[in-house]
Structure formats: structure tokens, C-alpha cells
C-alpha positions in Angstrom: 88.4 -138.3 -65.6 85.7 -139.9 -63.5 84.9 -136.5 -61.9 84.4 -135.0 -65.3 82.1 -137.8 -66.3 80.1 -137.5 -63.2 79.8 -133.8 -63.5 78.0 -134.2 -66.8 75.9 -137.2 -65.8 72.1 -137.2 -65.8 71.9 -140.3 -63.6 74.2 -142.1 -61.1 73.6 -145.8 -60.5 75.8 -147.7 -58.1 75.9 -151.3 -56.8 75.9 -150.0 -53.2 76.3 -152.1 -50.0 79.5 -150.0 -49.5 81.2 -151.5 -52.7 82.1 -147.9 -53.8 82.5 -146.4 -50.3 86.3 -145.7 -50.8 85.9 -143.4 -53.8 82.3 -142.6 -54.8 81.7 -140.0 -52.0 84.8 -138.1 -53.0 83.8 -138.1 -56.7 80.3 -136.9 -55.9 81.6 -134.1 -53.8 84.1 -133.0 -56.4 81.7 -133.2 -59.3 79.1 -131.0 -57.5 76.3 -132.3 -59.8 73.0 -131.2 -58.2 71.1 -133.6 -60.4 72.5 -136.6 -58.6 71.2 -135.9 -55.1 69.1 -132.7 -55.0 67.0 -133.8 -58.0 67.0 -137.5 -57.1 68.9 -138.8 -60.1 70.7 -141.4 -57.9 70.0 -145.1 -57.6 71.6 -147.6 -55.2 70.8 -151.1 -56.5 71.6 -152.9 -53.2 68.4 -151.4 -51.7 66.4 -153.7 -53.9 67.9 -157.2 -53.3 68.3 -159.6 -50.4 72.0 -159.3 -49.5 73.9 -162.2 -48.0 76.7 -161.9 -45.4 75.3 -158.9 -43.4 77.1 -158.0 -40.2 76.3 -156.1 -37.1 77.6 -152.6 -37.8 78.5 -152.1 -34.1 80.7 -155.2 -34.1 82.6 -154.5 -37.3 86.1 -153.1 -37.1 89.1 -152.7 -39.5 90.7 -155.7 -37.8 88.1 -157.8 -39.6 89.6 -156.7 -43.0 87.7 -155.2 -45.9 84.3 -156.2 -44.8 80.9 -154.9 -46.0 78.6 -154.8 -43.0 75.6 -154.0 -45.2 76.1 -157.3 -47.0 78.1 -158.9 -49.8 77.9 -156.3 -52.7 78.5 -158.7 -55.6 74.8 -159.5 -55.9 74.8 -159.1 -59.7 76.6 -162.5 -59.9 73.3 -164.2 -59.1 71.5 -164.3 -62.4 68.1 -164.1 -60.8 69.0 -160.6 -59.5 69.5 -159.2 -63.0 65.8 -159.1 -64.1 65.1 -157.3 -60.8 67.7 -154.7 -61.6 66.3 -154.3 -65.1 62.9 -153.4 -63.5 64.4 -151.0 -61.0 66.5 -149.1 -63.5 63.6 -149.0 -66.0 61.3 -147.6 -63.4 63.8 -144.8 -62.6 64.3 -143.9 -66.2 60.6 -143.8 -66.9 60.1 -141.6 -63.9 62.9 -139.2 -64.9 62.2 -139.2 -68.6 58.5 -139.9 -69.1 58.6 -138.8 -72.8 60.7 -141.9 -73.6 58.9 -144.2 -71.3 57.6 -146.5 -74.0 61.1 -147.0 -75.4 62.5 -147.9 -72.0 59.7 -150.3 -71.2 59.8 -152.0 -74.6 63.5 -152.5 -74.4 63.3 -153.8 -70.8 60.6 -156.4 -71.7 62.6 -157.6 -74.7 65.8 -157.9 -72.7 64.2 -159.6 -69.7 62.6 -162.2 -72.1 66.0 -162.9 -73.5 67.7 -163.0 -70.1 65.1 -165.3 -68.5 65.5 -167.8 -71.3 69.2 -167.8 -70.7 68.5 -168.5 -67.0 66.6 -171.6 -68.0 69.6 -172.7 -70.1 72.1 -172.0 -67.3 69.9 -173.9 -64.8 69.9 -177.0 -67.0 73.7 -176.9 -67.2 74.1 -176.4 -63.5 71.9 -179.3 -62.4 75.0 -181.4 -61.9 78.0 -179.0 -61.9 81.5 -180.3 -62.4 82.7 -178.5 -59.3 80.7 -178.8 -56.0 83.2 -177.7 -53.3 85.2 -174.6 -54.0 88.0 -172.4 -52.7 87.6 -168.7 -53.5 90.2 -166.0 -53.4 87.6 -163.5 -52.1 83.9 -163.9 -51.4 83.2 -162.7 -54.9 81.1 -165.5 -56.4 79.0 -166.4 -53.4 75.7 -165.3 -54.9 76.3 -167.6 -57.9 77.5 -170.4 -55.8 74.6 -170.1 -53.4 72.2 -170.1 -56.3 73.4 -173.5 -57.5 74.1 -175.0 -54.1 77.8 -175.1 -54.4 79.8 -175.1 -51.2 82.4 -172.5 -50.4 85.0 -174.4 -48.3 87.2 -171.3 -47.5 88.8 -168.3 -49.1 92.4 -167.8 -49.9 92.3 -164.5 -48.0 92.6 -165.1 -44.3 90.4 -162.1 -43.8 88.8 -160.0 -46.6 91.3 -157.8 -48.4 94.4 -159.4 -46.8 97.0 -161.3 -48.8 97.1 -165.0 -48.0 99.7 -165.9 -45.4 101.9 -169.0 -45.3 100.0 -170.2 -42.2 96.7 -169.8 -43.9 97.9 -171.7 -47.0 98.9 -174.6 -44.8 95.4 -174.5 -43.2 93.8 -174.5 -46.7 95.8 -177.6 -47.7 94.2 -179.5 -44.9 90.7 -178.1 -45.6 90.9 -178.9 -49.3 91.6 -182.6 -48.5 89.1 -182.8 -45.6 86.2 -181.1 -47.5 87.2 -182.5 -50.9 87.4 -179.1 -52.6 87.8 -179.6 -56.3 88.5 -176.2 -57.7 90.0 -172.8 -56.9 88.1 -169.8 -58.2 90.2 -166.8 -58.9 89.4 -163.2 -60.2 91.6 -161.3 -62.5 92.6 -158.5 -60.1 94.2 -160.7 -57.4 97.5 -162.4 -57.6 97.4 -166.0 -58.8 100.6 -167.0 -57.0 98.9 -168.6 -54.0 96.2 -170.2 -56.0 98.7 -171.8 -58.3 100.7 -173.0 -55.3 97.6 -174.8 -53.9 96.6 -176.1 -57.2 100.0 -177.8 -57.7 100.1 -179.2 -54.2 96.6 -180.8 -54.2 96.2 -181.3 -58.0 92.9 -179.4 -58.4 92.4 -176.8 -61.1 92.5 -173.0 -60.7 90.0 -171.2 -62.8 89.9 -167.4 -63.5 86.3 -166.3 -63.8 84.9 -162.9 -64.8 83.4 -160.7 -62.1 82.5 -157.7 -64.3 82.1 -156.7 -67.9 85.4 -157.1 -69.9 87.2 -158.5 -66.9 88.2 -161.5 -69.1 88.2 -162.0 -72.8 84.7 -162.9 -73.9 82.8 -161.1 -71.2 81.6 -158.0 -73.0 78.1 -158.1 -71.4 76.2 -159.6 -68.4 75.0 -162.6 -70.5 78.5 -163.5 -71.6 79.7 -163.3 -68.0 77.2 -166.0 -67.0 77.9 -168.0 -70.1 81.6 -168.0 -69.2 81.0 -168.9 -65.5 78.5 -171.7 -66.3 80.7 -173.2 -69.0 83.7 -173.4 -66.7 81.7 -174.7 -63.7 79.6 -177.3 -65.5 81.8 -178.7 -68.3 
């Protein structure tokens, strides 16, 4: 179904930083849509942001797990990156479809104004967050946590993409007490079994947060995603 959608697409926009490396090349090849590459209707958003967690490509191996040597690809979970992406996407649409440029630009200005006001609201709520030292299942929320100076104590994954082991969970029990971690952040697509185990042992909450549109109820757009995250991290 994705091949069919891509075959008829006018533009392809991806996060990049190897987030889609396991499937997007195969889709592009199968779709054989010349507009995407030959005509330049392709946009990789990661080229326009400062990525965290970059690794030396020559030192990266599969033994390190599901790593992204180009950097952490979840940069849209920093609210300050969203207005940048609005500008980048708008510039591409204006270039490819100049007849509608005024519409794209007007919409972008209006949405950026709304979004920037929301950033001010989120900043006020995150001045003194409820949770300051966190355990993550995966390095999914690092951009948001870095933005608001929240410490990541450790991840539930011993290495990226690998299910938590009993040995690692024992290590986490010690780290949670030592570093006074006060919440476990969980996404919807990973098992909650290990997070619930830790939560019960050390009496700290486990919170499931959205990472993408519609990943949890009440996250139908990017603003609702941040509303949800901020509410759960600040109240």
C-alpha cells in the first residue's frame, strides 16, 4: 500500500538521520517515481537541524544495537525544531509550486505564530517540571528532555533496539536509587512489562507518552503531542 502511495506522490518528505533506512530505500526503488529524485521532489528534514548523539561511522557496528550514527532522528520532539521545519517545508513547496506560493507562505506564517505562542506556554509550565531525572525505554524523548534540562539517567534497553535483560534491570534498580530517578518514560510500541516491574520495585510512576501523531489518544497533531507531554511532565 505504501508503494502505491509513493508511486503517485508529488513530494517525499522524511525525517532522515537513518530513521527510515530499513524500508524507505526499498519503497523508493519499487515505486519508481522519477519526481522524487530525478526532479528533486525529495526532502530530508534532518539536514536542517542540529542532531544530538552523533557517532563516528567507522566505529559503529551492529554489536552496538540499533544505532543512528548520523544522530538521534527524533528531533521533532524538540518544540523549537518545529518552526524550522515549517520554514523548510514551505520553501520547498514554494519552489516546486510557485503558483500557490502565497497560500503556502500565508499558512506557514499563521501556523508558526500559533505554534510559537504555544512554545511560550510550554516553557512556563516546564520551568519547574514535576520530573527531573528520568528513565527512558529508548532514546526517544531526548530532544524534549534536553530542551528543558531534564536528566536521562539510563534507558531500559541495554543497547538500542535490544529488549531489557534481567542483569540490566538489576543495574537500573541501583541507578534509580542512586540518581534519584523519579519517572519511567515509555512509548506505545515497546512492551511495558519491564517498566511496570521497575515501577513497582522503586515506587515511581511509569508514563506512556506520544512520540508521533495518533500514537496515543489525544495526539492528533503536533501541538497536541506537546500538550500531552508537557501536561504529564509538569503536573
